[in-house]
C-alpha positions in Angstrom: 27.3 -34.1 61.9 25.3 -31.8 59.7 24.1 -33.0 56.3 26.5 -32.5 53.4 24.1 -30.1 51.7 23.9 -27.9 54.9 27.7 -27.9 55.2 28.0 -26.8 51.6 25.5 -24.0 52.0 27.3 -22.6 55.0 30.6 -22.8 53.1 29.1 -21.0 50.1 27.7 -18.4 52.5 31.1 -17.8 54.1 32.8 -17.2 50.7 30.0 -15.2 49.0 31.0 -11.9 50.5 27.5 -11.8 52.1 26.0 -8.9 50.2 22.7 -9.5 52.0 24.2 -9.6 55.5 21.9 -8.0 58.0 18.9 -8.2 55.7 15.7 -10.1 56.7 14.1 -11.8 53.7 10.5 -13.2 53.7 9.6 -15.6 50.9 6.3 -17.3 50.2 6.7 -20.6 48.2 4.8 -23.4 46.7 1.1 -24.2 46.3 -1.9 -23.7 48.6 -4.5 -26.4 49.1 -8.0 -25.1 49.5 -10.4 -27.7 51.0 -13.4 -28.7 49.0 -14.6 -31.3 51.5 -12.9 -33.3 54.3 -10.8 -35.3 51.8 -10.5 -33.2 48.6 -8.6 -30.0 47.8 -8.2 -27.5 45.0 -4.6 -26.7 44.3 -2.1 -25.9 41.5 0.9 -27.7 39.9 3.4 -25.6 41.9 6.2 -27.6 43.5 7.9 -24.8 45.4 11.2 -25.2 43.4 11.4 -21.5 42.6 10.8 -20.5 46.2 13.4 -23.0 47.4 16.0 -21.8 44.9 15.3 -18.1 46.0 15.5 -19.0 49.7 18.8 -20.9 49.5 20.4 -18.3 47.3 19.4 -15.6 49.7 21.0 -17.6 52.6 24.2 -18.0 50.5 24.3 -14.3 50.1 24.1 -13.7 53.9 20.5 -13.0 54.6 18.3 -14.2 57.4 15.5 -16.0 55.6 12.0 -16.9 56.6 9.9 -19.0 54.2 6.2 -19.4 54.5 5.2 -22.6 52.7 4.1 -26.2 53.0 7.5 -27.9 53.0 10.8 -27.6 54.8 14.1 -26.1 53.5 17.5 -26.3 55.2 19.2 -23.3 56.7 16.1 -21.0 56.8 13.2 -20.5 59.2 10.3 -22.5 57.9 6.7 -21.5 58.7 4.4 -24.3 57.6 1.0 -23.5 56.1 -1.6 -25.2 53.8 -4.3 -22.7 52.7 -4.2 -19.2 51.4 -5.8 -18.0 54.6 -3.0 -19.6 56.7 -0.4 -18.1 54.4 -1.9 -14.7 54.7 -2.0 -14.9 58.5 1.6 -16.2 58.7 3.0 -13.5 56.4 1.3 -10.7 58.2 2.4 -12.1 61.5 6.0 -12.1 60.4 5.6 -8.6 59.1 4.2 -7.5 62.4 6.7 -9.3 64.7 9.9 -8.9 62.7 11.6 -6.4 60.5 11.2 -7.5 56.9 13.6 -5.8 54.4 12.7 -7.8 51.3 9.5 -9.7 50.5 9.5 -12.2 47.6 6.0 -13.4 46.7 6.9 -16.6 44.8 4.1 -18.8 46.0 1.2 -19.8 43.8 -1.2 -18.4 46.4 -4.8 -19.4 45.7 -6.9 -16.8 43.9 -10.1 -18.5 44.9 -11.5 -20.7 47.7 -14.3 -23.2 47.1 -17.4 -23.4 49.3 -16.4 -26.0 51.9 -18.6 -29.0 52.2 -18.7 -31.1 55.4 -17.8 -34.8 55.2 -17.0 -36.4 51.9 -19.0 -35.4 48.9 -20.5 -38.6 47.4 -18.9 -39.6 44.1 -20.7 -40.6 40.9 -22.7 -37.5 40.2 -22.1 -34.0 38.8 -21.2 -31.2 41.1 -21.3 -27.4 40.9 -18.6 -25.6 43.0 -18.8 -21.9 43.9 -15.4 -20.2 44.0 -15.0 -17.0 46.1 -12.1 -14.6 45.4 -9.4 -14.3 48.0 -7.5 -11.1 49.0 -4.2 -10.3 47.4 -1.6 -10.9 50.2 1.1 -8.9 48.4 -1.0 -5.7 48.6 -1.5 -6.2 52.4 2.2 -6.9 53.0 3.2 -3.8 51.0 0.9 -1.6 53.1 1.9 -3.2 56.4 5.7 -3.1 56.4 6.7 -1.5 53.0 9.6 -3.9 52.2 11.5 -4.1 48.9 9.0 -6.3 47.1 9.5 -8.9 44.4 6.3 -10.2 42.7 5.6 -13.1 40.4 3.1 -13.0 37.6 2.0 -16.2 35.9 0.4 -16.0 32.5 1.1 -15.7 28.7 0.9 -11.9 28.5 1.3 -10.2 31.9 3.7 -7.4 31.0 1.1 -4.7 31.2 0.0 -5.7 34.6 3.6 -6.1 35.7 4.3 -2.5 34.6 1.4 -1.3 36.6 2.8 -3.1 39.7 6.2 -1.4 39.1 4.5 2.0 38.9 2.8 1.2 42.2 6.1 0.7 43.9 7.0 -3.0 43.5 10.7 -3.3 43.0 10.7 -6.2 40.6 8.1 -8.4 38.8 9.1 -11.8 37.5 6.8 -12.9 34.6 6.6 -16.6 33.6 4.4 -18.6 31.4 2.3 -21.5 32.8 4.6 -24.3 31.5 7.2 -23.1 34.0 5.0 -24.0 37.0 6.2 -27.3 38.4 9.0 -27.6 35.9 12.7 -27.7 36.8 13.5 -24.9 34.3 11.7 -22.3 32.2 11.7 -18.9 30.5 11.2 -15.8 32.6 11.0 -12.0 32.2 12.6 -10.1 35.0 11.1 -6.6 35.0 12.3 -3.6 36.9 11.8 0.2 36.5 15.1 0.1 34.6 14.1 -2.4 32.0 13.4 -6.1 31.2 15.8 -9.0 31.2 14.9 -12.4 29.7 16.3 -15.4 31.5 16.0 -19.0 30.5 17.4 -21.8 32.5 17.0 -23.8 35.7 15.1 -22.3 38.7 18.5 -22.0 40.5 19.9 -19.9 37.6 16.8 -17.7 37.6 17.0 -17.2 41.4 20.6 -16.0 41.0 19.5 -13.6 38.2 16.7 -12.3 40.5 19.0 -11.6 43.4 21.7 -10.1 41.2 19.1 -7.7 39.9 18.3 -6.6 43.4 21.9 -6.1 44.6 
């Protein structure tokens, strides 16, 4: 017998009216872990709660959902990855092999990768680490398959950058301040070409607001 949560999700999908039926949704979720040596990584406080909420809400609304992340969610296709390079490769592979109608870039994809050291760096002494910038996956996805794109921007004052992304063709930009990362709830600005909506609440409530803004 299926788990209770899975049964409930299928029941909710059946009665939702399935406004996303026939749509293929690709979501990136959670943090990346960039190796510093054989035992240490650089990462963020992201837990993947936002990605999970978005993925399950999309399933409830009738979509076929693929999630590229480091965990496992019910009722969706899970593509496991750890590093930003693995996430980039997996996302572009999905875009190449499948039709992607909507792409939601909710992961805290690493902006930098440290210079990898072999073995375990000895403890007890200071260390200088070089960080190299990583390519923006969202730009490559937009160019590769031109889906309806939802971007996330983390920062205290990202509205100007968000407006530039909207002008470049992104359908929606969700701006949230750093305290929301890893938390069960937070305050978000959902920005579209038609205006800005402020949403405060749980990640599940924010996910519903995001999808309602796309429908």
